[in-house]
VMD Tcl script that draws the C-alpha trace (Angstrom):
set ca {
  {-13.29 8.23 36.28}
  {-15.01 5.98 33.73}
  {-18.73 5.51 34.13}
  {-18.47 1.74 33.74}
  {-15.83 -0.05 35.83}
  {-13.67 -2.89 34.64}
  {-14.02 -5.71 37.14}
  {-11.69 -8.65 37.63}
  {-12.40 -12.12 38.93}
  {-11.22 -11.76 42.51}
  {-11.15 -13.56 45.82}
  {-12.44 -10.95 48.24}
  {-12.07 -11.28 52.00}
  {-11.16 -14.96 51.73}
  {-14.49 -15.86 50.15}
  {-14.54 -16.98 46.57}
  {-16.85 -14.53 44.89}
  {-17.38 -15.14 41.17}
  {-17.81 -11.82 39.39}
  {-18.66 -11.96 35.71}
  {-16.49 -9.88 33.37}
  {-18.83 -9.21 30.50}
  {-19.45 -11.96 28.08}
  {-15.88 -13.20 27.96}
  {-15.43 -15.16 31.18}
  {-17.36 -18.05 32.59}
  {-19.13 -19.43 29.57}
  {-17.12 -22.54 29.09}
  {-17.42 -23.71 32.68}
  {-21.20 -23.64 32.32}
  {-21.32 -24.79 28.70}
  {-18.86 -27.64 28.36}
  {-20.29 -28.66 25.01}
  {-22.25 -31.66 23.84}
  {-21.61 -35.24 24.88}
  {-18.83 -36.98 22.97}
  {-21.28 -39.31 21.26}
  {-23.59 -36.55 20.01}
  {-22.93 -35.61 16.37}
  {-22.59 -31.87 15.78}
  {-25.36 -30.14 13.88}
  {-24.31 -29.39 10.32}
  {-24.43 -25.90 8.85}
  {-27.86 -25.00 7.54}
  {-27.43 -24.24 3.79}
  {-30.53 -22.01 3.75}
  {-29.07 -19.56 6.29}
  {-26.57 -18.10 3.82}
  {-29.30 -17.10 1.37}
  {-31.59 -15.61 4.01}
  {-28.75 -13.61 5.60}
  {-27.69 -12.07 2.30}
  {-31.22 -11.36 1.11}
  {-31.99 -9.50 4.34}
  {-29.20 -6.94 3.81}
  {-30.69 -3.73 2.47}
  {-28.92 -0.71 0.97}
  {-31.71 1.60 2.13}
  {-31.07 0.64 5.75}
  {-27.33 1.18 5.22}
  {-27.94 4.69 3.89}
  {-30.16 5.50 6.87}
  {-27.39 4.50 9.30}
  {-24.76 6.41 7.35}
  {-26.75 9.63 7.33}
  {-27.13 9.51 11.11}
  {-23.49 8.58 11.76}
  {-22.17 11.47 9.66}
  {-24.52 14.20 10.85}
  {-21.89 15.66 13.21}
  {-18.15 15.41 13.76}
  {-17.28 12.57 16.16}
  {-13.64 12.67 17.15}
  {-12.67 10.17 19.84}
  {-12.84 11.07 23.51}
  {-15.14 14.08 23.25}
  {-17.90 12.93 25.57}
  {-20.97 14.39 23.86}
  {-20.12 13.06 20.39}
  {-18.73 9.77 21.67}
  {-21.57 8.96 24.06}
  {-24.20 9.87 21.46}
  {-22.92 7.28 18.98}
  {-22.26 4.72 21.72}
  {-25.89 4.98 22.77}
  {-27.05 4.82 19.15}
  {-25.17 1.58 18.41}
  {-25.98 0.11 21.80}
  {-29.70 0.68 21.22}
  {-29.50 -0.73 17.70}
  {-27.83 -3.94 18.84}
  {-30.25 -4.33 21.71}
  {-33.17 -4.00 19.28}
  {-31.54 -6.57 16.98}
  {-31.48 -9.08 19.84}
  {-27.84 -8.93 20.91}
  {-26.40 -8.90 24.40}
  {-24.56 -5.58 24.63}
  {-21.65 -4.34 26.74}
  {-19.60 -1.13 26.83}
  {-15.96 -1.20 27.91}
  {-14.42 2.24 28.61}
  {-10.71 3.07 28.89}
  {-9.05 6.24 30.09}
  {-6.25 6.89 27.63}
  {-3.97 9.63 26.37}
  {-5.47 11.37 23.35}
  {-4.53 14.61 21.61}
  {-6.36 17.70 20.34}
  {-5.59 21.07 18.74}
  {-6.22 24.30 20.59}
  {-9.15 25.85 18.74}
  {-8.51 29.22 20.39}
  {-4.81 29.27 19.44}
  {-4.53 27.40 16.16}
  {-1.49 25.69 14.73}
  {0.10 28.04 12.19}
  {2.94 28.20 9.69}
  {4.36 31.56 8.64}
  {7.45 33.28 7.32}
  {9.12 35.23 10.11}
  {10.99 38.32 8.95}
  {14.07 39.72 10.63}
  {12.05 42.55 12.20}
  {9.62 40.09 13.83}
  {6.81 40.48 11.31}
  {5.04 37.29 10.22}
  {3.89 37.02 6.62}
  {2.23 34.29 4.53}
  {0.39 32.78 7.48}
  {-1.23 29.43 6.85}
  {-4.99 28.99 7.02}
  {-5.89 27.55 10.43}
  {-9.09 25.83 9.25}
  {-10.33 24.32 6.02}
  {-12.69 26.37 3.87}
  {-16.37 25.45 4.11}
  {-17.41 24.41 0.58}
  {-20.91 23.04 1.15}
  {-23.59 23.22 3.81}
  {-22.86 19.72 5.16}
  {-19.60 21.05 6.65}
  {-21.25 23.79 8.67}
  {-20.58 22.65 12.22}
  {-18.99 24.40 15.13}
  {-17.61 21.05 16.30}
  {-15.01 20.64 13.53}
  {-11.48 20.50 14.96}
  {-8.83 22.28 12.93}
  {-6.22 20.19 11.09}
  {-3.52 18.76 13.37}
  {-1.30 15.75 13.88}
  {-2.13 13.95 17.11}
  {0.69 13.48 19.63}
  {2.88 16.17 18.06}
  {5.19 18.01 20.40}
  {4.03 21.51 21.33}
  {6.05 24.66 20.75}
  {7.39 27.33 18.40}
  {10.38 26.55 16.19}
  {12.10 28.69 13.57}
  {14.64 27.78 10.93}
  {15.51 27.38 7.29}
  {13.16 25.20 5.25}
  {14.40 21.90 3.74}
  {12.33 19.74 1.38}
  {12.64 16.01 2.19}
  {10.27 14.51 -0.42}
  {8.18 11.78 1.33}
  {10.47 11.76 4.41}
  {11.28 8.07 3.93}
  {14.56 6.71 5.19}
  {15.74 6.37 1.60}
  {14.86 10.03 1.02}
  {16.93 11.16 3.97}
  {19.81 8.92 2.88}
  {19.69 10.34 -0.63}
  {19.37 13.91 0.63}
  {22.42 13.65 2.85}
  {24.66 11.22 0.91}
  {23.93 12.11 -2.71}
  {22.41 15.60 -2.77}
  {24.63 17.15 -0.11}
  {21.88 18.69 2.02}
  {21.95 18.22 5.80}
  {18.43 18.64 7.28}
  {19.77 18.80 10.84}
  {18.85 21.99 12.66}
  {16.30 23.01 10.02}
  {12.53 22.84 9.65}
  {11.65 20.12 7.14}
  {8.68 19.89 4.80}
  {7.45 16.57 3.43}
  {4.61 15.53 1.20}
  {2.08 12.95 2.38}
  {2.18 9.48 0.86}
  {4.28 6.31 0.57}
  {4.69 5.73 4.31}
  {2.84 6.30 7.57}
  {2.94 9.94 8.67}
  {4.30 8.92 12.07}
  {7.27 7.24 10.38}
  {7.96 10.57 8.68}
  {7.95 12.34 12.04}
  {10.31 9.86 13.73}
  {12.72 9.87 10.79}
  {12.70 13.68 10.68}
  {13.48 13.68 14.39}
  {16.24 11.09 13.90}
  {17.84 13.19 11.17}
  {17.85 16.29 13.37}
  {14.94 18.30 11.94}
  {13.62 20.92 14.39}
  {10.08 20.46 13.14}
  {8.15 18.80 10.32}
  {5.42 20.22 8.06}
  {3.45 17.61 6.11}
  {1.42 18.75 3.12}
  {-0.86 17.06 0.58}
  {0.75 17.54 -2.82}
  {-1.80 17.86 -5.64}
  {-0.03 15.16 -7.65}
  {-1.25 12.60 -5.12}
  {-4.70 14.02 -4.36}
  {-6.02 15.47 -7.64}
  {-5.89 14.72 -11.36}
  {-5.39 17.28 -14.13}
  {-8.44 19.09 -15.47}
  {-10.76 17.86 -12.69}
  {-12.39 20.28 -10.32}
  {-11.98 19.30 -6.66}
  {-14.69 18.78 -4.03}
  {-17.60 19.62 -4.04}
  {-17.56 19.06 -7.83}
  {-15.71 15.74 -7.51}
  {-14.05 13.59 -4.85}
  {-10.62 15.23 -5.31}
  {-8.98 17.30 -2.56}
  {-9.29 21.10 -2.63}
  {-6.18 23.15 -1.98}
  {-7.44 24.13 1.45}
  {-7.87 20.50 2.57}
  {-5.42 19.08 5.09}
  {-4.95 15.53 6.33}
  {-5.28 14.98 10.06}
  {-3.80 11.89 11.66}
  {-1.82 10.44 14.54}
  {1.96 10.14 14.72}
  {2.67 7.50 17.32}
  {4.84 4.52 16.40}
  {3.66 2.45 19.36}
  {-0.01 1.58 19.03}
  {-2.57 1.74 21.81}
  {-2.55 4.02 24.82}
  {0.90 5.68 24.89}
  {0.99 5.68 28.70}
  {0.32 1.95 29.24}
  {2.36 0.08 26.59}
  {1.73 -3.69 26.51}
  {-0.89 -3.46 29.29}
  {-4.51 -2.25 29.35}
  {-5.44 1.25 30.52}
  {-7.48 0.08 33.50}
  {-8.15 2.06 36.67}
  {-5.39 0.06 38.35}
  {-2.84 0.55 35.58}
  {0.62 1.96 36.18}
  {1.06 4.84 33.75}
  {4.17 6.33 32.25}
  {4.73 10.06 32.33}
  {4.49 11.74 28.95}
  {8.21 12.53 28.91}
  {8.92 8.81 29.34}
  {6.97 7.78 26.24}
  {8.25 7.35 22.70}
  {5.96 10.06 21.30}
  {7.59 12.53 18.85}
  {9.76 15.20 20.41}
  {9.45 17.70 17.54}
  {6.43 19.81 16.45}
  {4.57 18.41 13.46}
  {1.54 19.83 11.66}
  {-0.30 19.31 8.34}
  {-1.21 21.92 5.73}
  {-2.98 21.93 2.36}
  {-1.31 22.59 -0.97}
  {-2.70 26.14 -1.17}
  {-0.50 26.92 1.83}
  {2.42 24.72 0.82}
  {2.95 26.59 -2.44}
  {3.43 29.84 -0.48}
  {6.52 28.42 1.23}
  {7.94 25.94 -1.24}
  {7.53 28.40 -4.11}
  {10.00 30.73 -2.36}
  {12.65 28.11 -1.51}
  {16.25 28.32 -2.62}
  {19.04 25.78 -2.92}
  {19.44 23.03 -5.49}
  {16.57 21.93 -7.67}
  {14.93 18.72 -6.48}
  {15.45 15.52 -8.48}
  {12.79 14.82 -11.09}
  {11.21 12.05 -9.02}
  {10.84 14.45 -6.08}
  {8.79 16.94 -8.11}
  {5.07 17.10 -7.30}
  {2.10 18.79 -8.91}
  {2.37 22.40 -7.74}
  {3.17 25.03 -10.38}
  {6.57 25.87 -8.87}
  {10.20 24.86 -9.26}
  {10.77 22.34 -6.48}
  {13.92 23.24 -4.53}
  {15.67 21.45 -1.68}
  {16.76 24.45 0.39}
  {17.87 25.06 3.03}
  {16.08 28.36 3.24}
  {14.43 30.74 0.82}
  {15.76 32.25 -2.38}
  {17.17 35.76 -2.80}
  {16.81 38.49 -0.21}
  {14.24 36.49 1.76}
  {16.97 33.97 2.57}
  {18.78 36.64 4.53}
  {15.77 38.19 6.22}
  {13.25 35.38 6.73}
  {12.81 32.00 8.36}
  {9.97 29.52 8.43}
  {8.12 29.50 11.74}
  {6.01 26.68 13.15}
  {3.54 27.51 15.91}
  {2.10 24.22 17.19}
  {-0.30 24.19 20.14}
  {-1.54 20.59 19.95}
  {-1.95 19.22 23.47}
  {-2.30 15.72 24.87}
  {-4.91 14.94 27.51}
  {-6.49 12.00 29.31}
  {-9.89 11.16 27.84}
  {-12.34 8.27 27.94}
  {-12.88 6.16 24.85}
  {-15.38 3.33 24.68}
  {-15.65 -0.01 22.92}
  {-19.12 -1.50 22.35}
  {-19.79 -5.22 21.93}
  {-22.89 -6.98 20.69}
  {-22.80 -10.77 20.89}
  {-24.86 -13.87 20.29}
  {-23.78 -16.94 22.19}
  {-22.96 -20.06 20.22}
  {-25.27 -23.04 20.60}
  {-22.60 -25.78 20.34}
  {-19.21 -24.10 20.92}
  {-19.96 -20.98 22.96}
  {-16.28 -20.65 23.89}
  {-15.20 -20.19 20.26}
  {-15.46 -16.58 19.11}
  {-15.79 -15.12 15.63}
  {-15.24 -11.36 15.97}
  {-16.27 -8.69 13.47}
  {-15.07 -5.14 14.12}
  {-15.06 -1.58 12.86}
  {-13.98 1.65 14.49}
  {-16.51 4.37 15.20}
  {-14.42 7.52 15.68}
  {-13.51 9.96 12.90}
  {-11.36 13.07 12.65}
  {-14.37 15.04 11.42}
  {-17.55 13.69 9.74}
  {-15.81 10.54 8.57}
  {-18.28 9.33 5.96}
  {-15.78 7.07 4.21}
  {-13.42 6.59 7.15}
  {-15.06 4.84 8.98}
  {-18.82 5.46 8.91}
  {-19.60 3.73 5.63}
  {-18.17 0.56 7.20}
  {-19.98 1.18 10.49}
  {-23.22 1.31 8.52}
  {-22.31 -1.98 6.79}
  {-21.57 -3.63 10.13}
  {-24.85 -2.42 11.59}
  {-26.73 -3.92 8.65}
  {-24.79 -7.17 9.02}
  {-25.80 -7.34 12.66}
  {-29.44 -6.58 11.82}
  {-29.44 -9.46 9.34}
  {-27.80 -11.82 11.85}
  {-30.22 -10.79 14.59}
  {-33.18 -11.34 12.28}
  {-31.96 -14.83 11.36}
  {-31.59 -15.73 15.04}
  {-35.10 -14.46 15.76}
  {-36.33 -16.77 13.01}
  {-34.64 -19.84 14.41}
  {-30.98 -19.81 13.38}
  {-28.74 -21.13 16.16}
  {-25.13 -20.19 15.34}
  {-22.73 -22.97 16.27}
  {-20.06 -20.59 17.61}
  {-20.29 -17.22 19.32}
  {-20.58 -14.09 17.16}
  {-19.15 -10.86 18.59}
  {-19.63 -7.51 16.84}
  {-17.13 -4.87 18.00}
  {-17.38 -1.08 17.66}
  {-13.96 0.32 18.53}
  {-13.12 3.72 19.99}
  {-10.09 5.89 19.18}
  {-8.79 3.87 16.24}
  {-7.60 7.06 14.57}
  {-5.14 7.61 17.42}
  {-3.41 4.28 16.78}
  {-6.11 1.59 17.25}
  {-6.28 2.60 20.90}
  {-9.63 1.04 21.82}
  {-8.95 -2.30 20.13}
  {-5.41 -2.49 21.49}
  {-6.44 -1.83 25.08}
  {-9.18 -4.47 24.89}
  {-6.91 -7.08 23.31}
  {-4.24 -6.31 25.92}
  {-6.80 -6.73 28.69}
  {-8.18 -10.03 27.40}
  {-5.25 -11.37 25.39}
  {-4.96 -14.64 27.33}
  {-8.63 -15.36 26.87}
  {-8.77 -14.24 23.24}
  {-5.71 -16.28 22.32}
  {-7.35 -19.43 23.65}
  {-10.86 -18.90 22.26}
  {-10.83 -16.75 19.10}
  {-11.38 -18.38 15.72}
  {-10.72 -15.25 13.66}
  {-11.10 -11.48 13.57}
  {-12.81 -9.85 10.57}
  {-12.11 -6.14 10.09}
  {-14.01 -3.38 8.35}
  {-12.38 0.04 8.33}
  {-13.04 1.77 5.02}
  {-15.49 -0.62 3.36}
  {-15.84 1.51 0.21}
  {-13.35 4.16 -0.88}
  {-13.86 3.65 -4.61}
  {-16.05 1.75 -7.05}
  {-13.41 -0.12 -9.08}
  {-12.73 -3.44 -7.39}
  {-12.84 -5.46 -4.23}
  {-9.65 -5.20 -2.18}
  {-9.04 -7.82 0.48}
  {-6.21 -8.44 2.88}
  {-5.65 -11.38 5.12}
  {-3.35 -14.03 6.48}
  {-2.81 -16.91 4.04}
  {-4.94 -19.51 5.83}
  {-7.95 -17.29 5.04}
  {-7.35 -17.06 1.27}
  {-9.65 -19.90 0.17}
  {-12.41 -18.65 2.46}
  {-12.18 -15.17 0.90}
  {-12.16 -16.47 -2.68}
  {-15.03 -18.91 -2.19}
  {-17.20 -16.38 -0.37}
  {-16.66 -13.68 -3.00}
  {-17.91 -16.11 -5.67}
  {-21.33 -16.15 -3.95}
  {-21.95 -12.38 -3.85}
  {-23.84 -10.71 -6.71}
  {-21.82 -8.11 -8.60}
  {-23.12 -4.58 -7.85}
  {-21.51 -3.26 -11.07}
  {-24.19 -3.71 -13.74}
  {-21.75 -2.93 -16.56}
  {-19.59 -5.81 -15.37}
  {-22.64 -8.07 -15.14}
  {-23.46 -7.24 -18.75}
  {-19.96 -8.46 -19.66}
  {-20.67 -11.79 -17.98}
  {-18.92 -11.11 -14.67}
  {-21.81 -11.77 -12.33}
  {-20.05 -12.02 -8.95}
  {-17.73 -9.91 -6.83}
  {-15.02 -12.47 -7.46}
  {-15.24 -12.12 -11.24}
  {-14.51 -8.39 -11.31}
  {-11.96 -8.70 -8.49}
  {-10.02 -11.33 -10.46}
  {-10.17 -9.26 -13.66}
  {-9.19 -5.91 -12.17}
  {-6.77 -6.96 -9.43}
  {-5.20 -10.25 -10.60}
  {-2.32 -11.74 -8.71}
  {-0.65 -12.59 -12.03}
  {-1.54 -10.04 -14.70}
  {-0.13 -12.31 -17.40}
  {-2.54 -15.15 -16.61}
  {-6.16 -14.75 -17.70}
  {-7.19 -17.33 -15.09}
  {-5.26 -15.75 -12.23}
  {-6.79 -15.61 -8.79}
  {-7.19 -12.10 -7.35}
  {-4.40 -10.45 -5.43}
  {-4.73 -10.44 -1.62}
  {-2.55 -8.08 0.37}
  {-0.82 -9.37 3.47}
  {-1.82 -7.85 6.79}
  {0.85 -6.10 8.79}
  {-0.69 -3.10 10.54}
  {-2.87 -0.11 9.76}
  {-6.22 -0.77 11.43}
  {-7.94 -2.55 14.31}
  {-6.86 -5.98 13.12}
  {-3.30 -5.12 14.20}
  {-3.44 -6.12 17.91}
  {-5.31 -9.32 17.04}
  {-2.58 -10.38 14.60}
  {0.46 -8.88 16.28}
  {-0.32 -9.35 19.99}
  {-2.18 -12.66 20.05}
  {-1.68 -14.34 16.66}
  {-5.37 -14.45 15.76}
  {-5.98 -14.97 12.05}
  {-7.62 -11.94 10.46}
  {-8.88 -10.36 7.28}
  {-9.61 -6.80 6.18}
  {-12.21 -6.07 3.48}
  {-13.06 -3.07 1.33}
  {-13.74 -1.74 -2.16}
  {-11.16 0.51 -3.77}
  {-10.50 2.81 -6.73}
  {-8.40 2.20 -9.84}
  {-4.72 2.41 -8.91}
  {-4.02 3.88 -12.35}
  {-5.43 7.15 -10.97}
  {-2.24 7.40 -8.87}
  {-3.86 9.05 -5.90}
  {-3.10 8.28 -2.25}
  {-5.84 6.59 -0.27}
  {-8.98 8.45 -1.29}
  {-8.22 12.12 -1.94}
  {-10.20 13.80 0.88}
  {-8.91 11.31 3.48}
  {-9.01 12.67 7.06}
  {-10.22 16.09 5.91}
  {-13.41 18.04 6.57}
  {-14.61 17.09 3.08}
  {-15.23 13.41 3.94}
  {-19.00 13.90 4.13}
  {-22.25 12.06 3.52}
  {-22.62 14.04 0.28}
  {-19.21 12.80 -0.89}
  {-20.42 9.21 -0.54}
  {-23.87 9.89 -1.96}
  {-22.59 11.70 -5.07}
  {-19.19 10.20 -5.87}
  {-18.11 7.16 -3.84}
  {-21.13 4.85 -3.69}
  {-24.42 6.35 -4.88}
  {-27.26 4.23 -3.56}
  {-24.84 2.28 -1.29}
  {-25.04 -0.76 -3.59}
  {-21.32 -1.50 -3.33}
  {-21.44 -1.22 0.44}
  {-24.34 -3.65 0.45}
  {-22.21 -6.16 -1.47}
  {-19.35 -5.74 1.02}
  {-21.76 -6.33 3.90}
  {-23.05 -9.46 2.19}
  {-19.51 -10.73 1.66}
  {-18.52 -10.16 5.28}
  {-21.74 -11.82 6.43}
  {-21.04 -14.93 4.35}
  {-17.47 -15.15 5.66}
  {-18.81 -14.77 9.19}
  {-21.45 -17.46 8.66}
  {-18.93 -19.98 7.39}
  {-16.55 -19.39 10.30}
  {-19.43 -19.55 12.76}
  {-21.39 -22.50 11.42}
  {-19.21 -24.97 9.51}
  {-18.23 -27.92 11.75}
  {-14.68 -27.92 10.31}
  {-13.22 -24.43 10.31}
  {-12.67 -23.17 6.74}
  {-8.98 -22.38 7.29}
  {-6.33 -23.72 4.90}
  {-2.82 -24.37 6.17}
  {-1.50 -25.55 2.78}
  {-2.27 -22.10 1.39}
  {-0.18 -20.68 4.23}
  {2.70 -22.98 3.30}
  {2.46 -22.00 -0.36}
  {2.56 -18.29 0.54}
  {5.57 -18.87 2.79}
  {7.37 -20.58 -0.07}
  {6.47 -17.75 -2.44}
  {7.73 -15.10 -0.01}
  {10.86 -17.12 0.64}
  {11.68 -17.21 -3.08}
  {11.25 -13.43 -3.32}
  {13.55 -13.05 -0.32}
  {16.18 -15.35 -1.81}
  {16.11 -13.49 -5.12}
  {17.02 -10.33 -3.23}
  {19.50 -11.67 -0.69}
  {20.82 -15.15 -1.60}
  {24.14 -13.92 -2.98}
  {24.66 -11.60 -0.01}
  {24.02 -14.51 2.36}
  {26.47 -16.74 0.49}
  {29.10 -14.01 0.57}
  {28.74 -13.90 4.35}
  {28.72 -17.64 4.95}
  {25.05 -18.15 5.79}
  {23.33 -21.24 4.37}
  {19.77 -20.65 3.13}
  {19.17 -24.37 2.64}
  {17.76 -24.48 6.16}
  {15.12 -21.96 5.05}
  {14.03 -24.26 2.21}
  {13.94 -27.27 4.53}
  {11.92 -25.49 7.23}
  {9.23 -24.37 4.82}
  {9.08 -27.76 3.10}
  {8.65 -29.42 6.50}
  {5.85 -26.96 7.32}
  {4.18 -27.71 3.99}
  {4.35 -31.47 4.59}
  {2.78 -31.02 8.03}
  {0.00 -28.89 6.50}
  {-0.71 -31.50 3.82}
  {-0.84 -34.26 6.43}
  {-3.35 -32.29 8.51}
  {-5.61 -31.59 5.54}
  {-5.46 -35.22 4.45}
  {-6.72 -36.10 7.91}
  {-9.47 -33.47 7.58}
  {-10.58 -34.93 4.24}
  {-11.19 -38.28 5.95}
  {-12.54 -36.89 9.20}
  {-15.62 -38.39 10.83}
  {-17.36 -35.22 12.02}
  {-19.50 -37.19 14.46}
  {-16.36 -37.69 16.55}
  {-16.69 -34.44 18.45}
  {-13.42 -34.72 20.38}
  {-11.39 -35.31 17.21}
  {-13.30 -32.53 15.46}
  {-12.50 -30.17 18.30}
  {-8.84 -31.19 18.22}
  {-8.52 -30.60 14.47}
  {-10.26 -27.23 14.70}
  {-7.90 -26.21 17.46}
  {-4.91 -27.02 15.24}
  {-6.40 -24.90 12.46}
  {-7.35 -22.07 14.79}
  {-4.06 -21.85 16.65}
  {-1.69 -21.80 13.66}
  {-0.87 -18.10 13.78}
  {-0.26 -18.31 17.54}
  {2.85 -20.35 16.71}
  {4.29 -17.40 14.79}
  {4.13 -15.08 17.79}
  {7.45 -14.23 19.45}
  {6.75 -12.72 22.86}
  {10.10 -10.90 22.67}
  {8.84 -8.86 19.72}
  {10.30 -8.18 16.28}
  {13.77 -6.79 16.88}
  {13.22 -4.05 19.45}
  {9.51 -3.66 18.65}
  {7.68 -5.49 21.43}
  {4.29 -4.35 20.09}
  {4.85 -6.32 16.87}
  {5.33 -10.04 17.49}
  {4.30 -11.96 14.35}
  {7.60 -13.21 12.89}
  {6.13 -13.97 9.45}
  {4.13 -10.82 8.71}
  {4.52 -7.48 10.47}
  {5.02 -3.86 9.38}
  {8.33 -2.63 8.11}
  {10.31 -0.88 10.83}
  {10.26 2.29 8.70}
  {6.58 2.19 7.68}
  {3.82 0.81 9.88}
  {1.37 0.87 6.94}
  {3.36 -1.67 4.89}
  {3.56 -5.38 5.61}
  {6.92 -7.08 5.46}
  {7.45 -10.82 5.08}
  {9.96 -12.16 7.65}
  {10.14 -8.71 9.25}
  {12.86 -9.39 11.82}
  {15.19 -10.72 9.15}
  {14.26 -8.03 6.64}
  {14.78 -5.24 9.17}
  {18.22 -6.60 10.11}
  {19.29 -6.44 6.44}
  {18.16 -2.87 5.73}
  {21.03 -0.85 4.21}
  {23.44 -3.36 5.74}
  {26.21 -2.87 3.17}
  {26.57 0.79 4.21}
  {27.00 -0.06 7.90}
  {30.62 0.22 9.09}
  {29.93 -2.40 11.77}
  {29.66 -5.36 9.39}
  {30.42 -8.06 12.00}
  {27.82 -6.65 14.40}
  {25.14 -6.37 11.73}
  {25.70 -9.88 10.39}
  {25.63 -11.23 13.91}
  {22.11 -9.77 14.22}
  {21.14 -11.22 10.82}
  {22.20 -14.66 12.04}
  {20.14 -14.20 15.20}
  {17.02 -13.17 13.29}
  {17.45 -16.04 10.82}
  {17.61 -18.50 13.71}
  {14.48 -17.00 15.32}
  {12.58 -17.28 12.04}
  {13.56 -20.91 11.45}
  {12.61 -21.79 15.02}
  {9.10 -20.37 14.64}
  {8.46 -22.04 11.29}
  {9.48 -25.35 12.86}
  {7.29 -24.69 15.89}
  {4.31 -23.93 13.65}
  {4.86 -27.18 11.74}
  {4.80 -29.13 15.00}
  {1.39 -27.71 15.90}
  {-0.08 -29.10 12.67}
  {1.04 -32.67 13.30}
  {-0.76 -35.38 15.20}
  {-0.45 -35.03 18.95}
  {1.71 -38.16 19.20}
  {4.47 -38.88 18.46}
  {6.15 -35.50 18.82}
  {8.46 -34.97 15.86}
  {11.63 -33.25 17.00}
  {14.98 -32.27 15.53}
  {16.70 -35.52 16.47}
  {15.95 -39.23 16.68}
  {17.17 -39.66 20.26}
}
mol new
graphics top color blue
foreach p $ca { graphics top sphere $p radius 0.5 }
foreach p [lrange $ca 0 end-1] q [lrange $ca 1 end] { graphics top cylinder $p $q radius 0.2 }
display resetview
């Protein structure tokens, strides 16, 4: 039983008893806002400077060292409660009101006494070439008895034996190519895939769909090292013993309470009723992978399937030579699921003018092991942001809107903490949230800023980045003095245009912003610094391994934490603008322009196919043009707005704030009820990647190979209609309240 109960607003015994649920319920009834005639206070221009100057890299380093001192996997009470208390005490000292919301959820752990193992099983029952159950300790910072061995959360448990088949990245196109073009059927065999390209859980579900008995996922050196560079601890590259932990679930949040919060009163599914993988899955490092893949038989793999191990890559099935007759691959997976308590922590400062309008800033707290880069470097940035905000409030700043800092639990298991909280308060959040700002990995390289967001946030991101001093002194010497300057140079949207704006990636899923965008339609951004893509490594090389340590950050990722300081300053400025500016800095015309851009990309790919099947894309053009006209009309009204008219100001801000709500389809995207944003959501085959017009795009996947052409095109027509409806609905929310512009003149 959780130590802190969730309480609802109830009528008990016939008497109306008002019980406060945290900070989220009851404010507006007691704080109805200023009188209509009272002009709103304008944003104080001096606050921005004082907030940014307060942020200190020395404080950030102090937080990071504490956060990474021990492993802190979600749901393990000692580690979890220790950091909960640490952050709770920090926020209390900074002057915030603090609450903790616990949830009892299904998590997953390896059996440390009976480790997951891969081996070659000989005909006589002997096992040879056993995998290493734990990663090798390479420096003193890893010496902890609390490190959990590598595993994939929510894997099925059991022993499976079979011939080994190599499936490249285990993408749907890889399985299609393997079976259609290369003549290898993975069904009934144990498959091995390299990490990269798509979410590991998508690999597991596709392997299951194609009949694999089990799936081994390894980190190929071509994606996690570079030639002639020594690995950690001499650099940030992955040693051969390193293995990537991570969850596998396609549905996000608590697997037992889909779509609803894991409260004490919740109805829970049984594990065998969930959509969790039904086959064993486990990760290994490339030192182990070479022992199995180097012995494989069958056809040679295509050139683009060849990785960086010094072997001839073969497809299988099975081993070469005599070993093919006498040996099989064996998977021994003991990963078990169990109910555990994870906790979200909230620190908030109530708005002085619009207390019922929330600007939320969040970062997850849990890590697979020490988690210096993922997520503790961002936790340290968020703590320093909150210290700066608290200091400004102590010195007289009165934020116009409410600021809520969020420390999420169990993100690594599929944004469990954030999802459960959003599910619990989704009605309230949908009506009161201005935006959600996410920090996950704030610095994973020192090359350039990398920002993601929904299109109405683009201008806010660009303008804020222009105010932040560049932490790269070499870039400053070249005349690029701000974060924006280097971002635009190193990650331009249009590489052929010297004046191009920076590229912003579109949010689909992948971190705690997901339930905000996909469940409630709350506009969001995600911010971090990244490495040079020319290195051709996946994520940062020691991702989710035991080697993600404080020393890794101190020596290789961000010595002195100067980059992380700049990220904290940027997020603080974005927060301040959303909190304090009377007119919300959200741009609907930018949204319309991005829709048009994505529509043109879509038409380039599918226009001829649509014409061949009698579907008119003119309606698509018309819907987006109508949306753009509505956006331009709204911003013309904003340009002439009298901000002393508080009712009109409130009305305009509501139109800006609620835009993404209009893109939410409560029926979900196709069959995926947990993804509801019809404009941007993950691809059905990869929950890391964002897809524009996801329902329509999913319905078209590999359509020409489907024997049921009438049935597939019927679904395409349905998804096209749904998309057009939502674009039209969004346009209507941007127009003046009266008259209501409809589809006819009746």
